[in-house]
C-alpha positions as CSV (number, residue, x, y, z in Angstrom):
1,X,119.5,89.2,74.7
2,X,117.0,91.7,73.6
3,X,117.2,95.8,74.4
4,X,116.4,96.4,77.3
5,X,114.9,99.7,78.9
6,X,115.5,101.1,82.8
7,X,113.8,103.5,84.6
8,X,116.2,104.9,87.9
9,X,114.6,106.7,90.7
10,X,115.8,108.4,93.8
11,X,114.6,107.4,97.0
12,X,115.4,108.2,100.6
13,X,114.7,105.4,103.1
14,X,115.4,106.4,107.4
15,X,116.2,104.0,110.2
16,X,116.6,104.4,113.7
17,X,119.1,102.0,113.6
18,X,121.5,101.6,110.6
19,X,122.2,103.2,107.4
20,X,121.9,99.8,106.2
21,X,118.4,99.3,107.6
22,X,117.6,102.8,106.3
23,X,118.6,101.6,102.1
24,X,116.3,98.5,102.9
25,X,113.5,100.2,103.8
26,X,113.8,102.3,100.7
27,X,114.3,99.2,98.5
28,X,111.8,97.0,100.2
29,X,109.0,100.0,99.9
30,X,110.1,100.5,96.3
31,X,109.5,96.8,95.8
32,X,106.0,97.3,97.3
33,X,105.1,99.4,94.1
34,X,107.8,98.6,90.9
35,X,108.3,94.9,89.5
36,X,111.5,94.3,88.1
37,X,113.7,96.1,90.3
38,X,117.1,95.6,89.6
39,X,120.0,97.7,90.9
40,X,120.1,100.1,94.2
41,X,123.5,101.9,94.5
42,X,123.8,104.1,97.9
43,X,124.4,108.2,97.0
44,X,124.0,110.0,99.6
45,X,124.2,109.2,104.2
46,X,123.3,111.0,106.7
47,X,121.8,111.7,109.8
48,X,119.2,113.5,112.1
49,X,120.6,115.1,115.5
50,X,118.5,116.0,117.9
51,X,119.8,116.9,121.2
52,X,123.5,116.5,120.5
53,X,122.2,112.8,119.9
54,X,121.2,110.3,116.5
55,X,118.4,110.2,116.3
56,X,117.6,108.6,112.3
57,X,120.2,107.4,109.3
58,X,118.9,108.2,106.2
59,X,120.5,106.8,103.1
60,X,119.9,108.5,99.8
61,X,119.6,104.9,96.7
62,X,119.1,105.2,93.3
63,X,117.0,102.7,92.7
64,X,116.8,101.0,88.7
65,X,113.6,98.9,87.2
66,X,113.2,97.7,83.3
67,X,110.8,100.5,81.9
68,X,107.5,98.9,80.3
69,X,106.5,101.8,78.1
70,X,103.6,101.6,75.7
71,X,105.0,101.6,71.4
């Protein structure tokens, strides 16, 4: 196996249904523009509350992908 370098970015996904769907939204969106996604780590979860009710779930994830830089 050759040496590789991976970049890590932090993203926040949102969903009106669940933290899991919020995380999936972030990863799915990242997958539209980044190649070779490797790992997504959930680092934080919170909720938006309006009028005393939960209106959205937010999940912060760190996503890693293979770094393809020129020499």
